[in-house]
C-alpha positions in Angstrom: 84.1 99.5 106.0 84.9 98.5 102.4 83.8 101.0 99.7 81.5 99.5 97.0 82.2 100.2 93.3 79.9 99.3 90.4 82.7 98.6 87.9 86.0 96.7 88.6 88.9 96.9 86.1 91.3 93.9 86.1 94.6 94.3 84.2 98.1 93.0 84.0 100.5 95.8 85.0 102.8 95.2 82.1 100.9 95.7 78.9 97.5 96.6 80.2 98.0 99.6 82.6 97.6 102.4 80.0 94.3 101.1 78.7 93.0 100.3 82.1 93.9 103.8 83.4 92.3 105.4 80.3 89.0 103.5 80.8 89.0 104.4 84.5 89.5 108.1 83.8 86.8 108.3 81.1 84.2 106.3 83.1 84.8 108.1 86.3 84.6 111.5 84.6 81.2 110.5 83.2 79.8 109.6 86.6 80.4 105.9 86.9 81.6 104.3 90.2 84.9 102.6 89.2 87.5 100.7 91.2 91.2 101.1 90.1 93.6 99.7 92.7 96.4 102.3 92.7 94.0 105.2 93.0 91.2 103.9 95.2 92.9 101.3 97.5 93.6 102.8 100.9 94.2 100.9 104.2 93.3 97.3 105.0 94.3 93.9 103.7 95.1 94.1 100.0 93.8 90.7 99.0 90.6 90.9 101.1 89.8 94.4 99.8 90.3 93.4 96.1 88.2 90.3 96.3 85.5 92.2 98.2 85.3 94.8 95.4 85.0 92.0 92.8 82.1 90.4 94.7 80.4 93.8 95.2 80.7 95.1 91.6 78.2 94.8 88.8 80.5 94.9 85.8 84.0 93.3 85.6 86.2 94.6 82.8 89.1 92.3 82.0 91.8 94.1 79.9 93.4 91.4 77.7 96.8 92.4 76.4 99.3 90.2 74.5 100.9 87.8 76.9 98.5 88.3 79.8 98.1 84.5 80.2 101.7 83.5 79.8 102.3 83.3 83.5 99.5 80.7 83.8 101.6 78.1 82.0 105.0 78.8 83.7 106.5 75.8 85.7 105.7 76.2 89.4 103.0 78.8 88.8 101.0 79.4 92.0 97.4 80.8 91.3 97.4 82.4 94.8 100.3 84.7 93.8 98.7 85.8 90.5 96.1 88.6 91.2 94.9 88.7 87.6 93.9 85.1 87.7 92.4 85.4 91.2 90.3 88.4 90.1 89.0 86.7 87.0 88.2 83.5 88.8 86.3 85.4 91.5 84.3 87.3 89.0 83.3 84.2 87.1 82.4 82.4 90.4 80.3 85.3 91.5 78.5 85.4 88.1 79.4 89.0 87.4 78.9 90.7 84.1 82.3 89.9 82.7 83.4 91.9 79.6 86.7 91.1 78.0 88.5 94.2 76.6 90.6 92.8 73.8 93.7 94.9 72.8 95.6 94.9 69.6 97.9 91.8 69.2 96.0 89.7 71.7 95.3 86.1 70.8 93.8 83.4 73.0 96.6 80.9 74.0 96.8 77.6 72.2 96.9 75.8 75.6 93.6 75.4 77.4 93.1 77.9 80.2 92.9 76.6 83.8 89.5 75.5 84.9 88.9 78.4 87.3 89.3 81.0 84.4 88.2 78.9 81.3 84.8 80.6 81.4 86.4 83.9 80.2 86.7 82.4 76.7 82.9 82.1 76.5 82.3 85.8 77.2 81.5 88.3 74.4 84.1 91.0 74.4 85.0 94.3 72.7 88.0 94.8 70.4 89.5 98.0 71.6 91.6 99.3 68.6 93.1 102.7 69.4 92.1 104.0 66.0 88.4 103.3 66.8 88.5 103.9 70.5 85.6 106.3 70.7 83.3 104.0 68.8 84.3 101.0 70.9 84.0 103.0 74.2 80.5 104.2 73.2 79.5 100.6 72.4 80.8 99.4 75.8 78.6 101.9 77.6 75.5 101.3 75.4 75.5 97.5 75.1 77.8 95.9 77.7 77.6 97.8 81.0 74.9 97.1 83.6 76.0 100.0 85.7 74.6 103.5 85.4 76.4 106.8 85.9 75.6 109.0 89.0 73.0 111.5 87.7 74.6 114.6 89.3 78.0 113.9 87.7 76.6 112.9 84.4 74.6 116.2 84.2 77.2 118.3 86.0 77.6 120.8 83.2 73.8 121.4 83.0 73.6 121.8 86.8 76.5 124.2 86.8 75.0 126.2 83.9 71.6 126.4 85.7 73.2 127.5 88.9 75.2 130.1 87.1 72.1 131.4 85.3 70.2 131.7 88.7 73.1 133.4 90.4 73.6 135.8 87.4 69.9 136.7 87.6 70.1 137.4 91.3 73.3 139.4 90.8 71.7 141.4 88.0 68.6 142.2 90.1 70.7 143.2 93.1 72.9 145.4 91.0 69.8 147.1 89.5 68.3 147.8 93.0 71.6 149.1 94.3 72.1 151.3 91.3 68.6 152.9 91.7 69.2 153.5 95.4 72.6 154.9 94.8 71.3 157.2 92.1 68.6 158.7 94.4 71.1 159.2 97.2 73.7 160.7 94.8 71.4 163.5 93.7 71.0 164.7 97.2 74.7 164.7 97.9 76.0 166.0 94.6 76.2 169.7 95.5 77.9 169.0 98.8 80.5 166.7 97.1 81.3 169.3 94.5 82.2 171.9 97.2 84.2 169.3 99.1 86.0 168.2 96.0 87.3 171.7 95.4 88.9 171.9 98.9 90.2 168.3 98.7 91.8 169.0 95.3 93.9 171.8 96.6 94.9 169.7 99.6 95.9 166.7 97.4 98.1 168.9 95.2 100.0 170.1 98.3 100.3 166.6 99.7 101.5 165.2 96.4 104.3 167.7 96.2 105.4 166.9 99.8 105.2 163.1 99.2 107.2 163.4 96.0 110.0 165.2 97.8 110.0 162.6 100.6 110.1 159.8 98.0 113.1 161.2 96.2 114.9 161.7 99.5 114.1 158.1 100.7 115.3 156.7 97.3 118.6 158.6 97.5 119.2 157.4 101.1 118.4 153.8 100.1 120.9 153.9 97.2 123.6 155.2 99.6 122.8 152.4 102.1 122.9 149.7 99.4 126.3 151.0 98.0 127.7 150.9 101.6 126.5 147.3 102.1 128.0 146.3 98.7 131.3 147.8 99.6 131.2 146.0 103.0 130.4 142.7 101.3 133.4 143.0 98.9 135.7 143.8 101.8 134.4 140.7 103.8 134.7 138.4 100.7 138.3 139.5 100.2 139.1 138.8 103.9 137.3 135.3 103.8 138.9 134.1 100.5 142.1 132.8 102.1 140.1 131.1 104.9 137.8 129.3 102.4 140.9 128.1 100.4 142.4 126.8 103.6 139.1 125.0 104.6 138.9 123.3 101.1 142.5 122.0 101.5 141.7 120.7 105.0 138.6 118.9 103.7 140.5 117.3 100.8 143.3 116.2 103.2 140.7 114.7 105.6 139.1 112.6 102.8 142.4 110.8 102.1 143.9 110.8 105.6 142.3 107.4 106.5 144.6 105.6 104.0 141.9 104.2 101.7 139.8 105.4 98.8 136.9 103.4 97.4 136.8 103.1 93.6 134.0 101.7 91.5 135.0 99.0 88.9 131.5 98.0 88.0 129.6 98.4 84.7 128.2 101.8 83.6 124.8 100.4 82.7 121.4 100.8 84.5 122.2 98.0 86.9 125.7 99.2 87.6 124.4 102.8 88.2 121.7 101.5 90.5 124.2 99.6 92.7 126.6 102.5 92.7 123.8 104.7 94.1 123.3 102.2 96.9 127.0 102.1 97.8 127.7 105.9 97.8 126.9 106.2 101.5 130.0 104.1 102.1 132.1 106.7 100.1 132.5 104.8 96.8 133.6 107.1 94.0 132.6 106.8 90.4 136.2 106.5 89.1 138.6 103.5 89.0 142.0 103.1 90.6 144.6 105.1 88.7 147.0 102.6 87.1 150.2 104.6 87.7 149.5 106.1 91.1 150.7 105.1 94.5 147.2 105.6 96.0 146.3 103.0 98.6 142.8 102.5 97.1 140.2 99.7 96.9 138.4 98.6 93.8 134.8 97.3 94.0 133.3 95.2 91.1 130.1 93.3 90.8 128.8 90.3 88.8 126.4 90.7 85.9 122.8 89.3 85.8 121.9 86.1 83.9 119.4 86.8 81.2 117.8 83.9 79.2 115.2 83.6 76.4 112.0 81.7 77.2 109.2 81.4 74.7 110.5 84.4 72.8 110.7 86.6 75.9 113.7 87.6 78.0 113.9 87.0 81.7 116.8 87.9 84.0 117.9 86.4 87.3 120.3 88.1 89.6 122.1 87.6 92.9 124.7 90.4 93.2 128.2 89.3 94.3 130.9 91.9 95.0 134.6 91.3 94.5 136.8 93.7 96.4 140.5 94.1 95.6 143.2 96.7 96.2 144.5 98.9 93.3 147.2 96.3 92.7 144.7 93.5 92.1 145.0 91.7 95.5 141.7 90.1 96.6 140.5 91.5 99.9 136.9 90.2 100.2 133.9 88.8 98.4 130.4 89.9 99.5 127.0 88.9 98.5 123.6 90.6 98.7 121.2 88.3 100.6 118.5 88.6 98.0 117.6 87.1 94.6 115.9 89.0 91.9 113.8 87.8 88.9 112.2 89.9 86.3 108.9 89.4 84.4 109.1 88.3 80.8 110.1 91.1 78.4 110.4 91.3 74.6 113.6 93.4 75.0 116.6 92.7 77.2 117.0 96.5 78.0 113.5 96.5 79.6 114.4 93.5 81.7 117.6 95.1 82.9 115.8 98.4 83.7 113.3 96.4 85.8 116.3 94.8 87.7 117.7 98.3 88.3 114.5 99.5 89.8 114.3 96.4 92.1 117.9 97.0 93.2 117.1 100.7 94.1 114.5 99.5 96.6 116.8 96.8 98.2 118.5 97.4 101.5 122.3 97.4 101.1 123.1 98.3 104.7 124.8 94.9 105.3 127.1 95.3 102.3 128.0 98.9 103.2 128.9 97.8 106.8 131.2 95.0 105.5 132.9 97.4 103.1 133.6 99.9 105.9 135.3 97.1 107.9 137.9 96.4 105.1 141.3 97.6 106.3 
């Protein structure tokens, strides 16, 4: 059964996540029922669950960061693949209380928004400047939200304080009664206890002397045992040292006994390091073929991504192709990863390349590793 939430927060992952998460944490802490996909989605169909939550909510908060609508105008844009657009369109169709949350730097696009989301431009929103966040947040709760916080959570501190006061009063009364009863009982037992204490005191002194002697003897025996174990360890280590050296030599010989060593000739950037991590199960080393050695090794290199500027943003496309040669430069094979990668628009190329590296780390390279292992 789908869980119903009073408030739904829609945001673009790049540029809007931090603000959306802050709003979610603040509202939930104050007792509001808020849907935030990464924390509240569990099992079930992703698309059906999100649209169901939009239809069931009272308030729909649309976090508008710079560039949120850029994807709407890209060639070949499919509205079904854009969840931000689907969420906004669903909220407008269902006549929800749509509140635009306008972040610093956001401007409405010069192009007219698509028909299914054009209604968003007619909604009264809130400018959420970080310098005036508290005032804007208070204004959001007071004037824009139809939802109300859950009473028990909203007044949690008062409830806890009241319970603490009641428990403290009960504890104080119980302590008073126990004290009075104990005092009455103590008076009748005091004389008996005084006589008993005299006898017990003498017995304790005797026991303390015996225990002290036993403790000193046990400590001396433990030190002797630890010294003996330490000496045995030193003797065993001296005996094992030649065996360990022999095992290391055997392992090094085994690594090169198959006649080939795999060297990495790719770039030392985020993309190159991500690919190298995926190839390490095949035995690829981080170093290159030595120029003046007679090692029968294999060099592995990879192509670079194609990054272009579109509308002032940088996008990268990548289909990794591996060139495999021996250490003398002879071509042995060319391999390709059966996958194409494309980043979202970024203002900096380094961010686009970092996104590509993350995508590569989640890609299956088993086919490439298998082909590398077949190379003679």
